N, C-alpha and C positions, 0 to 999 in steps of 0.2 A: 296842101303841099307839105312836104317833109323837108327839113333842112339837111343837106348833105354837103359836107365840106364848106359850110357857110352859104350854100346856094340852094334855092328852092328846087325840089324834085317832085314831079307829079306822083300823087298817092297811088294811083293805079300801077305805075311802074315799080314803085317801092314794094307794093304787095306782091307783084309778079316775081320780083327778085327774091323776096323772102320765101315765097312758095318754092322757087327753084332751089334755093339753099336747103330748104327742108327736105325736098325730094332727094337731093344729092347726099345729104347726111344720112337719110334712110338707107341708101345704097351703100355708103361707106360703113354703116353700122352692121352690114352683113345680113340684111333682110333676105330671107330665102326667096327663091324664085316663086312668084305668085301665080296661082291658077286664076282663071277668068273671074270667078266670083270674089276671090280674095283681092284682085286688083282694084275692084270698085271700093271695097272696104279700105284698102290701103290709101287710095286716092282721097277718100273722105277723111281719114286720119291725118294725112299730110296737110290737107286744106285746113282742118281744125287747128293743128299745131301752128301753121303759118298765120292764121287769123289771130291766135293767142299771142304769138310773138309780136306781130304788128301792133297789137293793142298795148301789151305790157311793156315792151322794150321801147317802141317808137312813139307810143302815146297817141296813136291814130284813133279817132273816134269809131265806135261800133258802126255808126251809119256810113262813114266813109269807107271802112273796110268792107261792109256789106255791098256797097256800090262797086267797089273794086273787084270783088269776087263774084258779083252777080247774085248776091243773096240778100236777105232781109237782115236788118240790124238785130232782130231777135234770134236769128240763126247764128249770128256771130257771138252773141251773148251766151247762147247754149254751148257753142264750140269752146269758148273760154272756160265755162264751167266744167265741161268734160275733161279738158286738158288739166285744169287745176285739180280735179278729183283724181286723175291718173298719176299726179306727181307724188302720191304716197308710195308708189313703186320706185325704189331707189335707182334702178336701171333707167327707167323712163325719165325720172327727175334729172339724172345726169345728162341724158340725151338732150333734154330741153334746155338745161343750163348751158351746155356747150353751144347750142344753137343761139341762145340769147346773147352769149358773149361774142360770137361771130357776127351776128346781126348788128350789135352795138358797135363793134369795130368797123364794120363795112360802112355804116351810116354816121360815124362820128366825124367831127371836124379834125382833119389832119393837122398836127402841129409840126410843121417842117421849118 
């Protein structure tokens, strides 16, 4: 469970929301129209970035992320390493940084 606004939130749902945020951010970033083979690659990259953000920003364990995405924890670890390695690219790093801030904002406790 992840805490959202002080209330527990199911991990699977949190991962689904982060994946959708990632997908929407890719569209907003102006990703070109993808052909069939590129769509699969793009879906893989979106999933890897979402897994990374779930782990780094929300502190969800690799095992729980793996269960939520239907993958093994070692696959999640690999995805996190791939994303971390790609952060050397300034454009990609900025994209991930914005996604991290949005995710942290969405799942933080609202101080009203």
